[in-house]
C-alpha positions in Angstrom: 0.0 0.0 0.0 1.4 3.4 -1.0 1.9 6.0 1.6 0.7 9.6 0.8 3.4 10.8 3.2 6.1 8.9 1.2 4.7 10.4 -2.1 5.0 13.9 -0.7 8.5 13.4 0.5 9.4 11.8 -2.8 8.1 14.8 -4.7 10.1 17.1 -2.3 13.2 15.0 -2.8 12.9 15.1 -6.6 12.5 18.9 -6.5 15.5 19.3 -4.2 17.6 17.1 -6.5 16.6 19.1 -9.5 17.6 22.2 -7.7 21.0 20.8 -6.8 20.3 20.6 -3.0 21.6 17.1 -2.4 21.4 17.3 1.4 17.7 18.2 1.3 17.0 15.6 -1.2 18.7 13.0 1.0 16.7 14.0 4.0 13.4 13.6 2.1 14.4 10.3 0.6 15.3 8.9 4.0 11.8 10.0 5.2 10.1 8.4 2.2 12.0 5.1 2.7 10.8 5.1 6.4 7.2 5.3 5.2 7.4 3.0 2.1 10.6 1.0 2.1 9.9 -0.9 -1.2 8.5 1.9 -3.3 10.3 1.6 -6.7 10.3 5.3 -7.4 12.2 6.0 -4.1 14.9 3.5 -5.1 15.2 5.0 -8.6 15.6 8.5 -7.1 18.2 7.2 -4.6 20.2 5.8 -7.6 20.1 9.2 -9.2 21.3 10.9 -6.0 24.1 8.4 -5.8 25.1 9.1 -9.4 25.2 12.8 -8.7 27.2 12.7 -5.5 29.8 9.9 -5.9 27.8 7.2 -4.2 25.9 9.5 -1.7 27.2 7.6 1.4 28.3 10.9 2.9 24.8 12.2 2.7 23.5 9.4 5.0 26.0 9.4 8.0 25.5 7.0 10.9 26.1 9.2 13.8 24.5 7.9 17.1 20.8 7.2 16.9 20.2 8.0 13.2 16.7 8.0 11.8 15.7 4.5 10.5 15.2 5.8 7.0 18.8 7.0 6.9 20.0 3.6 8.0 18.0 1.9 5.3 19.1 4.3 2.6 22.7 3.7 3.5 22.2 0.0 3.3 20.8 0.2 -0.2 23.6 2.5 -1.3 26.2 0.1 0.1 24.6 -2.7 -1.9 24.6 -0.6 -5.0 28.3 0.1 -4.5 29.1 -3.6 -4.5 29.1 -4.0 -0.7 25.8 -5.8 0.1 27.5 -7.7 3.0 28.0 -4.3 4.7 24.4 -3.2 3.9 22.7 -6.2 5.3 23.5 -5.6 9.0 22.0 -2.1 8.6 18.7 -3.6 7.3 18.8 -6.0 10.3 19.2 -3.0 12.6 16.1 -1.4 11.0 14.2 -4.6 11.4 15.2 -4.7 15.0 13.5 -1.4 15.5 10.4 -2.1 13.5 10.1 -5.9 12.7 6.8 -5.4 10.8 8.2 -3.1 8.2 9.4 -4.6 4.9 12.9 -3.3 5.1 14.4 -6.3 3.4 11.8 -6.8 0.7 14.2 -5.7 -2.1 15.8 -7.8 -4.8 19.4 -7.5 -3.7 18.7 -9.1 -0.3 17.4 -12.4 -1.8 20.0 -12.7 -4.5 21.9 -16.0 -4.0 25.2 -14.0 -4.6 24.7 -12.3 -1.2 24.6 -15.5 0.7 27.7 -16.8 -1.1 29.6 -13.6 -0.6 29.0 -12.7 3.0 31.3 -14.3 5.6 29.3 -17.0 7.4 30.5 -16.0 10.9 29.4 -12.4 10.2 26.0 -13.5 8.9 25.6 -15.8 12.0 26.2 -12.9 14.3 23.9 -10.6 12.4 21.1 -13.2 12.5 21.6 -13.7 16.2 21.2 -9.9 16.8 18.0 -10.1 14.7 16.7 -13.0 16.8 17.4 -11.1 20.0 15.3 -8.1 18.9 12.3 -9.7 17.2 11.2 -12.0 20.0 10.5 -15.7 20.2 8.3 -16.3 18.3 8.4 -13.3 16.1 5.1 -11.3 16.0 2.7 -12.8 13.5 2.5 -9.6 11.6 6.3 -9.4 11.2 6.9 -12.9 9.8 6.5 -12.0 6.1 8.8 -8.9 6.5 11.5 -11.1 8.1 11.5 -14.0 5.6 14.0 -12.4 3.3 16.7 -12.8 6.0 15.9 -16.5 6.1 16.5 -16.6 2.3 20.0 -15.1 2.9 20.7 -17.9 5.4 19.5 -20.6 2.9 21.8 -19.2 0.2 24.7 -19.0 2.6 24.3 -22.5 3.9 24.2 -23.7 0.3 27.4 -21.9 -0.4 29.4 -22.6 2.7 28.3 -26.1 3.8 28.2 -27.2 7.4 29.1 -24.0 9.2 28.0 -24.8 12.7 27.4 -21.3 14.0 25.5 -20.2 10.8 23.3 -23.4 11.0 22.5 -22.8 14.6 21.7 -19.1 14.2 19.7 -19.9 11.1 17.8 -22.5 13.1 16.9 -19.9 15.7 15.6 -17.5 13.1 13.6 -20.3 11.3 12.0 -21.3 14.6 10.9 -17.7 15.3 9.3 -17.5 11.8 7.4 -20.8 12.2 9.7 -22.9 10.0 10.0 -25.7 12.5 11.2 -28.5 10.2 13.9 -26.2 8.8 14.9 -25.3 12.4 15.3 -28.9 13.4 17.2 -29.8 10.3 19.7 -26.9 10.5 20.2 -27.2 14.3 20.8 -31.0 13.9 23.4 -30.4 11.2 25.1 -27.7 13.2 25.3 -29.9 16.3 26.8 -32.8 14.3 29.2 -30.5 12.4 30.7 -29.0 15.5 29.4 -30.5 18.8 29.1 -27.7 21.4 26.9 -26.5 24.2 25.4 -23.8 22.1 24.7 -26.2 19.3 22.8 -28.5 21.7 20.9 -25.6 23.0 19.8 -24.6 19.5 18.8 -28.2 18.8 16.9 -28.5 22.1 14.9 -25.3 21.3 14.2 -26.5 17.8 12.9 -29.8 19.2 10.8 -28.0 21.7 9.2 -25.9 19.0 8.4 -29.1 17.1 6.8 -30.7 20.1 9.5 -33.3 20.3 10.0 -33.0 24.1 12.1 -36.2 24.8 14.6 -35.2 22.1 14.6 -31.7 23.4 15.4 -32.9 26.9 18.2 -35.1 25.7 19.8 -32.2 23.8 19.6 -29.9 26.7 21.1 -32.5 29.1 24.0 -32.7 26.7 24.3 -29.0 26.8 24.6 -29.2 30.6 27.3 -31.8 30.3 29.3 -29.4 28.1 29.0 -26.6 30.8 27.7 -27.6 34.2 28.0 -24.0 35.4 25.6 -22.5 32.9 22.5 -22.2 35.1 20.3 -20.9 32.3 20.4 -24.4 30.8 19.2 -25.8 34.1 16.1 -23.7 33.7 15.6 -25.0 30.2 15.9 -28.6 31.4 13.4 -27.9 34.2 10.9 -26.3 31.9 11.2 -29.3 29.5 10.7 -31.8 32.2 7.6 -30.0 33.4 6.2 -30.1 29.9 6.8 -33.8 30.0 4.8 -34.1 33.2 7.8 -34.8 35.3 7.3 -31.9 37.7 9.1 -33.3 40.7 12.3 -33.8 38.6 11.8 -30.3 37.2 11.7 -28.8 40.6 14.9 -30.7 41.6 16.7 -29.1 38.7 15.7 -25.6 39.8 16.7 -26.4 43.4 20.1 -27.6 42.3 20.7 -24.4 40.3 19.5 -22.2 43.2 21.9 -23.9 45.5 24.7 -22.5 43.2 23.2 -19.0 42.8 19.9 -18.1 44.6 19.5 -15.0 42.5 20.1 -16.3 39.0 17.1 -14.7 37.2 16.2 -17.5 34.7 16.2 -20.1 37.4 14.3 -17.9 39.9 11.5 -17.2 37.4 11.3 -20.9 36.3 11.3 -22.1 39.9 8.5 -19.9 41.1 6.4 -20.7 38.0 6.8 -24.5 38.5 6.1 -24.2 42.2 2.9 -22.4 41.5 2.1 -25.0 38.9 2.7 -27.7 41.5 0.4 -26.5 44.3 -1.4 -23.4 43.0 -0.2 -21.2 46.0 -0.3 -17.6 45.0 2.6 -16.7 47.3 5.0 -18.3 44.8 3.9 -15.6 42.3 4.1 -12.9 44.9 7.6 -14.0 45.7 8.4 -13.8 41.9 6.9 -10.3 41.8 9.1 -9.3 44.7 12.1 -10.6 42.9 11.2 -8.7 39.8 10.8 -5.5 41.8 14.2 -6.0 43.6 16.1 -6.9 40.4 15.0 -4.3 37.7 18.2 -4.7 35.7 17.9 -8.4 34.8 19.5 -9.1 31.4 16.6 -11.2 30.1 13.0 -10.4 29.6 10.8 -13.0 31.4 7.1 -13.6 31.0 6.6 -16.3 33.7 4.5 -14.1 36.0 2.2 -12.9 33.3 1.8 -16.4 31.9 0.9 -17.8 35.4 -1.7 -15.0 36.0 -3.3 -15.1 32.6 -7.0 -16.2 32.6 -7.0 -16.5 36.4 -9.7 -14.5 38.3 -8.2 -11.3 39.6 -4.6 -12.3 39.0 -5.0 -11.6 35.3 -8.3 -9.8 35.0 -11.9 -9.6 36.1 -13.5 -13.0 36.8 -15.9 -14.5 34.3 -19.3 -15.6 35.3 -22.3 -13.9 36.9 -21.7 -10.4 38.1 -22.7 -8.8 41.3 -25.0 -5.8 41.2 -23.4 -2.4 40.7 -22.7 -0.4 43.9 -23.5 3.2 44.5 -20.8 5.8 44.7 -20.3 7.1 48.2 -20.4 10.7 47.1 -23.2 12.8 45.5 -21.0 14.6 42.9 -20.3 14.2 39.2 -16.8 13.6 38.1 -15.3 16.0 35.5 -15.1 15.0 31.8 -11.3 15.0 32.1 -11.5 12.6 35.0 -13.7 10.2 33.0 -11.4 10.5 30.0 -8.4 9.6 32.2 -10.2 6.6 33.5 -11.3 5.4 30.1 -7.7 5.5 28.9 -6.8 2.7 31.2 -10.1 0.9 31.9 -10.0 -2.7 30.7 -11.1 -6.0 32.1 -7.6 -7.6 31.9 -4.1 -6.9 33.1 -0.8 -8.8 33.1 -0.7 -9.3 36.9 -1.6 -7.2 40.0 1.6 -5.1 40.0 1.0 -4.3 36.4 -2.5 -3.1 37.2 -1.1 -1.0 40.0 1.4 0.6 37.6 -1.3 1.2 34.9 -3.4 3.1 37.4 -0.6 5.6 38.2 -2.0 8.2 35.8 -5.1 8.5 38.0 -3.0 10.4 40.5 -4.1 13.4 38.5 -7.7 12.7 39.3 -8.9 13.9 42.7 -10.0 11.2 45.2 -13.5 12.5 45.3 -13.8 12.1 41.6 -12.5 8.6 41.8 -15.1 7.8 44.4 -17.8 9.4 42.2 -16.8 7.2 39.3 -17.7 4.1 41.3 -21.3 4.7 40.1 -20.2 4.4 36.4 -20.9 7.9 35.2 -22.2 8.7 31.8 -19.5 8.0 29.2 -17.9 5.3 31.3 -20.9 3.0 31.8 -19.7 0.5 29.2 -16.1 0.4 30.3 -14.9 -2.8 31.8 -13.9 -2.7 35.5 -14.6 1.0 36.1 -14.9 0.4 39.8 -11.6 -1.5 39.8 -9.6 1.2 38.2 -11.1 3.9 40.3 -10.1 2.0 43.5 -6.7 1.3 42.1 -6.4 5.0 41.4 -7.0 5.7 45.1 -3.8 3.8 45.9 -1.7 6.5 44.3 -3.0 9.3 46.4 -1.1 10.0 49.7 1.3 7.3 48.8 3.9 8.9 51.1 1.7 8.1 54.1 2.4 5.0 56.2 0.0 2.3 55.1 -1.8 1.6 58.4 -2.6 5.3 59.0 -3.1 6.3 55.4 -6.1 8.0 53.9 -6.1 5.6 50.9 -6.4 2.6 53.3 -9.2 4.3 55.2 -11.2 5.1 52.0 -10.9 1.6 50.7 -11.9 0.0 54.0 -14.9 2.3 54.0 -16.0 0.8 50.7 -16.2 -2.6 52.2 -19.2 -1.9 54.4 -22.5 -3.4 53.5 -23.3 -6.3 51.2 -20.8 -7.5 48.6 -21.3 -5.7 45.3 -19.0 -4.6 42.4 -17.6 -1.7 44.5 -16.8 -4.1 47.4 -15.0 -6.4 45.0 -13.1 -3.5 43.5 -12.0 -2.1 46.9 -10.9 -5.6 48.0 -8.9 -6.0 44.9 -7.2 -2.7 45.3 -6.2 -3.7 48.9 -4.9 -7.0 47.6 -3.0 -5.3 44.8 -1.3 -3.0 47.3 -0.3 -6.0 49.3 1.4 -7.4 46.2 3.5 -4.2 45.8 4.2 -3.4 49.5 5.3 -6.4 51.7 4.7 -4.3 54.8 0.9 -4.1 54.0 0.5 -7.9 53.7 -0.4 -8.8 57.2 -3.0 -6.1 57.4 -4.6 -6.9 54.0 -4.7 -10.6 54.5 -6.4 -10.0 57.9 -9.0 -7.8 56.2 -9.7 -10.4 53.4 -9.9 -13.2 55.9 -12.4 -11.3 58.0 -14.5 -10.4 55.0 -14.6 -14.1 53.8 -15.5 -15.3 57.3 -18.5 -12.8 57.3 -19.9 -14.1 54.1 -18.7 -17.7 54.1 -22.2 -19.3 54.5 -24.0 -16.9 52.1 -24.5 -16.5 48.4 -21.8 -13.9 48.1 -19.0 -16.2 49.4 -17.7 -17.2 46.0 -17.1 -13.5 45.0 -14.9 -13.0 48.1 -13.3 -16.4 47.8 -12.0 -15.6 44.3 -10.3 -12.5 45.7 -9.0 -14.4 48.7 -7.1 -16.8 46.5 -5.2 -13.8 45.0 -4.2 -12.4 48.4 -0.6 -12.5 49.5 0.2 -14.1 52.9 -3.3 -15.5 53.5 -3.3 -18.0 56.4 -3.8 -21.6 55.4 -7.2 -22.2 57.0 -8.7 -19.2 55.2 -7.0 -20.2 51.9 -8.5 -23.7 52.2 -11.9 -22.2 53.0 -11.7 -20.1 49.9 -10.6 -23.0 47.7 -13.5 -25.1 49.0 -15.9 -22.3 48.3 -14.7 -22.0 44.7 -15.3 -25.8 44.3 -19.0 -25.3 45.0 -21.0 -24.8 41.8 -21.8 -21.1 41.3 -25.5 -20.1 41.7 -27.2 -16.9 40.6 -26.2 -14.1 42.9 -28.8 -12.3 44.9 -29.2 -8.6 44.7 -28.0 -6.8 47.8 -29.0 -3.5 49.3 -27.7 -0.4 47.7 -24.7 1.4 49.1 -25.8 4.5 51.0 -24.7 7.9 49.7 -22.3 9.9 51.8 -22.0 13.6 51.1 -18.6 14.6 49.9 -17.8 18.2 51.0 -15.1 19.9 49.0 -13.2 22.5 50.9 
């Protein structure tokens, strides 16, 4: 699809080139490439610019943090100058920034001559950088744009034979792009060509993607034998054992690794995830959240906490099933349109995990507490938003955050919302309290006592399930209360009865 913006910049570049202003022409061409990287007219004009300026490389310098269009333009000029092996890493850098853009969808990238010409070690390193930036697997809408790089690897393997590093890196890219058979074939050839720890890791990952778990486990065990001190492989072995249903063995591998380094991030994440999988105790996830908070500079990005919380009531979003009745706001005022807009920006029925929900609500610190309380009644314009009450209560947590928890106004307001029958406001206030216990260990004893007390109050009534779902998300809950909550959840849900409305309290603004 053509970009009107690219067309405008292309016209400006052509006018500048005709006027002899090569620098201005280069700037507009770089912008046009950023919007439409495969537009033929842009490449034709780039060739004219190169002919007018001795190659034009000086017009597209790579000072720190250059615009992506300039990077791509320089790559194409290097290829035109007979140096495509120098241009390819620049396209890879652009793909790392925006994997969905078709930066490599040009003829010179897929020419077999490029694969034969580029030094295989350099290509392997380039591909590894690409793999690091695009994710595993690559985003579905980026796969087509990234396939030309796989073509380069194919041509290079055909030209250079069994180069172990290239085969392994190519396998990693193929796996990310959904080419599982190719990934297994290349990784296997690489491991046979030059046996090594890295080769076995690539092979193990390829087997995992293919669903061949026993073979993946064997390859990863061989990797451990090459380097018993690489604890990241222990985490991979544990995850594979868990997928094979051998959870006890998996946990023993994490324990062995943690004995060597209790703070090794890959193992800590895997261990907490598998412990939660083993017994369903939410405190394992809370401990993982604590670790993440205390280690913000970990080298690897992990998704274990999000994966464990996904589709779990309150841990990853609003519970499914019958809803309680809406509560009434404890104030008699209307929130401002700006307050409603701010709430709607973040209101959603799902979140990655409770600390992520807490962070998302930070913007509501700009909304006055009385307006947040007013929005508990779902004002006009927000009535259809999911979880309005939840986000309003989470917003309250960010007001007076410098106050000690037990004496804080935010705690007092939330506790006040728990009075009366259980309704949506009650649930929202309880969840806000629970969320704060996730992010502040010093609040856990207080919050767990509040939740335990509320569950005890409703344990024999029709509202018990609504509170039990929240209790199972609560850090530090005592075992009898947790067992009561779990037993309550096991009872089939029944239609919830309507409770009495929440009485209005007058909010006086000073």
